[in-house]
N, C-alpha and C positions, 0 to 999 in steps of 0.2 A: 504494500500500500504506499502510495506517495506521501511524503511528510510535508505538510505545508508550514512547518515551523521554522525553516531557516530564515525567511524574511522576518517573521515576527521576533524570533530570537536574536536576529542580527540587528534589528532596529534599536535605537536608544529608547530608553524608557520615556523620555519626554516628548516622543513623537518628532524626531529629527526630520528635517526636510529630506526629500529624495536625494540619493546620492551620498548621504552621510550615515548610511547603515554601518553598524559595527557588529562584528560577529559575536554571537552569544555563547552560552555554555555548551550547547549541543554542537555547534560548529567546531569549537575547540576539541570536544571529545572525539568527534569524527576524525579531525585532522590527527589527533594523537594516535588513534587506533590505525588509521591508514599509514602513518609514518612508521609505526611498528611493523606493519605488514611489509612495507618497503625495506625496513631493516632486515627482515628475514629473507625477502627476495634477494637482496644483494649479498647477504651473509651466505645463503645457499649457493649463489652464483660464484662468489669468490673463494669459497672454502677450498675448492680444488687447487687454485693457485697458491693459496696460503700454505697448503700442505704439500706442495709439489715435490719438495726434496724427499720426505719419507715415502711418497708415492712412487717417485722414481726409484728409490732404493728397493722397494718391495716388488714392483711390477716390471722394472727394468726399461722404462720409457725414456725417449730422448727429449731434448728441448723442443725439437720440431713437432714431436707428438704432443707434448704439453701445450704448445701453441695452437695446434689444431683443435684439441679437445676443449680448450678454454676460449678459443676464438671462433674459427670458421664453422665447426660442427655445431656448436651451440647457437651461433648467430643465425645460421640458416634456418633452423627450426623456430627459434624465437621470433625472428623478423617475419617469416612466412606466415606463421599462425597469427601474429599480432594483427594483421589487416583484417581478415574475416572476423576475428574476435572484436576488433574495434567497430566494425560495421554492425555486428550483433548487439554490442553494448549500447550503441546509439538508439536502438529500438527495443531493448528490454531492460530488466532491472540490473543496474551496474553494480550495486552492492553485492547481490547474490553471485554475480559473475566473479567478482573479486574473491569472495569466499571459496567458491569452487576451485578457482585457479590456485589459491594459496594451499588448499588441501592437495591438489595434484602435484605441485612442484615439491611439496614437503615429502610426500610419499616417494617421489623420484629421488630425493636427496638420500633417504633411507636406503633406496636401492643402490646408490653409488657406494655406500658403506659396506654392502655385502658383495660387491663385485670382486671376482677373483682374477680377472684378466682385463687387458686394455680394451678388447672389443666389447666386453660387458660394461665397462666403465663408460665408453663412448655411447652406448645405447641409453644407459641410465642418465647420462648428462644431457642427451638430446631430449629426453622426457622432462627433465628440469626446465629446459627452454620452452617446451610446449606449455607447461603450466604457468611459467612466469609471464608469458605473452598476455595473459588475462589479468595481470596485476596493475601495471603502472598506467596505461592509457586510460582505463575507466577511472582510476583514482584521480588523475588530473582533472577530469570532467566533474567528478563528484565534488572536489574541493572547490572548483570554479563556480559551482552552484550553492556552495555554503558561504563563500567569501566574495563580496561584491567587488567591482572595479575600485582601485585605489588600495585594496588590501591584498590582492591576489599575489603580488610579488613577494610579500612577506610570508603569506601562507604557503605558496609553492616553495619559497626558500626554506621554510621549516620542514616541509615534506621531503624536500630534496636533501635534507640531512641524512635520510635513510641510507644512501650508499656509504657515506663516511662512517656513520654509527655501525652499520652492518659490517663494513670492513674492519672497523676497530674491534668489535665484538668477536668477529671471525678470527682475527689474529690473536686476541686475548684468550678467549675460551677455546677456540679450535686448536691453537698451538698448545695450550696448557693441557687439554684433554689428550692430545696426541702424544705429548711428552710424558704424561702419567700413564697412559694406556697404549693406544695406537691410533693411527689416522682414521680407521674404520669407525671407531667409537664416536669420534667427533661428528661424523656425518649422520650417524643414527640418533644421537642426542639432539642435534640441531633440527633434524627432520621431524622428530616427535613433538618438539615445541611448535613447529609450524602447523601441524595437524590440529593441535589444540587451539591455536590462534584462529584457524579457518572457521571452527565452530563458534568462537566468539564473535567474529565479524558477521556470520550468517544470522545470528540470533539478536544482535544488539544494535547494529546500524540500520538506519532508515534511508530510503531512496529520496533525494530532494527534488523539487520541481526543477525541470530544465529551463535555464534562462531566467528564472524569476527575479533574481537580483539584478540582472541587466536591464529588464523592463522597469524595475523600480528605480534604478539609477537614472534611466532615460526619462522617466516620468511621462511616458507616452502609453496610450492604450495598446494592449496586446493585439498584434495583427495575426491573422491566420497564418500558420506556419506550413510552408511547402517543404516536404522532406525530399531533398535531392537524392537521386539514386547512388549506389555505391560508386559507380564509375564517374558520375558527375562530380562528386566530392573529390575523387582522386584527380580529375582533370583540373578542377578549380585550385587544388592545392599546388600542383606542379606548374600551373599557368601563371601563378603570381610570382614575380621575381623575389619579393620579400620572403615569402614562405620557402621558396626553393633554395634561396641563398642561406637562410637560417639553417636549414637542414644540412646543406653541404658544409658550411662552416662549422657546425656542430660535429659532423662526421670527421672532418680533418682534426678537430680538437680531440675527439675521442680516439682517434688513431694513436695519438700519444698517450692519453690518459690510461686507456685499456692495456696497451702494451706495457706501460710502466707498472700498472697495478698487478697484472697477471704474472710479472716476472721479478718484481722488486724483492719479494721474500726470498726467492731462489737465489737472486743476485747477492743479497746481503748475507745469506747463509753460506753459499758455496764459494763466492769470491771475496767476501769481506770478512768471513769468519764468525758471524753471529750464530748463537745457539737458538733452539726452539724457545727456551725460557726467556732469553733476551729479546727475541722477536715478540713474544707474548706481552712483554712489558713496554719496551721502548718504541718499537715500531707501531704498536697499537696506539700509544699516546699521540704520535706524530699524525697518524691517520685520523684519529678522532678529533683532536684539537684543531690542527691546521686545516685538514680537509673539511670538517664540519664548519669551522669558522669562516672559511672562504665561501662556502655555499650560502650560508646565512647572510653574510655581509653583502654578497652580490644581490640577494633578494631585497634587502633593505635599501641599498643604493639605487636599485632600479625603481622602487616605489618613490624615491626622492627625486631622482633625475628625470624620469620619463615624462612627468607632467610638464617639465620644461622643454624637452625635446625627445622624441621617439628614437632619435639616433643613438641615445644612451644604450639602447638595447644591443647595439653593435660596438659602441666605443668601449664599454666596460670590459668585455672579453678581449678586445684587440689590445687594450693597454695592459691588462693583467698578464696575458700570454707573452707580450713583449718583455715585461719585467721578469718573467719566470725563467727565460732562457739561459742567462748566465749562471743562475743558481742551480738549474738542472745540470748544466755541464760540470759545475763543481761537485755536485752529488756523485756523478759518474766517476769523476776523476779521483776523489778523495782517497787517500791511502788506508784509512781506518774506517771501521763501521761507525764509530762515534761521530767522526767529522762528517761522514757521508750522510747520516741521519740528520745532523744539524743543518746541512745545506739543503736537504730534502724538504724541510719544513716550509721553505718559501714557495717552491713550486707546487707543493701539496695544497697550500693556501690559495695560490693564484690560478691554478689549473682549472678550477671549477667555477670561475666567475661567468662562464658561458651558459651553465645549465638553467638556473632559474630565469634569467632574462629570455632565453630561447623558448622555454615552455610558456611563460607568461605571454610573450609576443604572439605565438601561434593560437593560444587560447583566446586572446582578445581580438584576433583578426578574422575569426571564422564564426559562423552562426552557432548558437548553443547546441542545436542537435547535430552539429558536425564536429563537435569538439573531441569525442573519443576517437573517431576515425582519423581526424587530422592529427591528433596526438600520436596515434599509432603510425601514421605516415611519417611524422617527424622522427620517431624512433626507428622506423624501418630504415630510413636513409642513414641516420646517425650510427646505428648499430651495425648495419651491413658493412659500412666503411670502417667504423672505429673498432667495434667488438669483433667483427668478422675478419678484417684484414690486419688490424694492428698487432694482436698477439701472434697471429699466424706468420706474419712478416718477421717479427722479432725473433721468434723461435727458429725459423728457417735460416735467417742471417747468422744466428749464433751457431747452428750446426754447420753452416758453410765456412765460418771463420775458425772453427775448432781446430782444423789441421794446422793452421799457421799460428794460432793463439790458443794452445790447449788449456792454459790456466786462466785466461780472462777473455774468452770468446764472447760472453754475455756482456761484459763491459764495453767491448768494441762495438758490439751490435747496438747498445743503447746510445752510443754517440750518433748513430745514423738517424735517430728520431728528430734531431735538431731541425732539418729542413721542413719537416711536417709542422712543427711549431710555426715557422715562418709562413707556410702556406695558409695555415688557419688565420694568422694575423691579416694577411692580404685579403682573404675572403670576408672577414668581418669588416675591414675598411670598405670593401665594395658594397656590403650589406648597409653600412652606414650612409653611403651615397644614395642607395636605393630608397632608404627610409627618408632621407632629406628631400628627395624628389617627390615622394608621396605627400610630405608635409606641405611643400610649396603648392602642389596642386590642390590640396585640401583648403588652404588659405585662399588660393585664387577663386575656388568655387564658392567659398563663404562670402567673399566680397563682391561676387558677380551679381 
């Protein structure tokens, strides 16, 4: 049953004017639960890369095979399924879909823990991707219907803390469980928590009205909504330069971030000398504090800067990625793991300034009943490029360099990610120009 409370809960008690709605207790509860689901989503997704070293020792897999299973194999299923799931979610109960997806990927995570060979692990990993496809895009749309314009950047910034928290908890608890028992126990324990969370979501969250807060902010009567077809929405998304550039720039950024995330633990342990116990404490703190802080700061800055100019959606990530490059190079170069982690805190903070602005821009540029599918299309492009190709590329380059650099092939491979940083910066600058042109056209139309 649809819940009509987000508008009422979001309005100020004094009857604020339209556009001044503030999210109420239910909105924050929903955001908190969905953020926890996203934490589990990313924790399950990254657990394999966190435990890559013990998995390599047990199953005898190469860097290239780790890159494929954490990158291309996972991304193909994740991205392919996310599009029909997004179309379905725009027409059905999004909350129930998130709950079912959470249950599916959590069960698949347990299956990863009982795998006894690399092919079995690949199949289980693909099943994790199928389930996770139904988690994030519907959550974007649900949050956008609980938080009105002017608050979405902050809300999505809080929601997007999920990857940083999930990575931090995965490192802290996953590495600790693996050190105390084995890597299989970590997968089973995390999967069991996810199954219980799926039940919580199914029975406690309510489906909000679609676009209700947008209509309230506009203070205009609700017009009859024409639901565009699946292919019409796809064509509209890729026909708009702003949306297309947002997806491509995000993909170039994720090429770096996913390659780094999926191999950082292996790099720090194998080539910098960290132990699982040290990873569980120090690397977890870097991920949680620096990564989470960057995501939240970007959302807050977007809410502050975008009312002045929409070009801030592009300028924020362009500036942050430019600043991150020298510190990233220093992280790869550093001779000790302690110094390496110190340098890593800066790019870990700055690398994720793209995420919340990109999601908020897409959610605000499409109609309410197109939000889930449009969010899925954004993730399709970003994840096929970033998640699918980034780790796959880095693992393959490391294997290729191993003959000439047997002791530091992964270090040499990590240096080759610098040009992709620069490519992402260029794409965001182009996006900024496109947003500037749209602003000029909008002002010209308003004065005509």
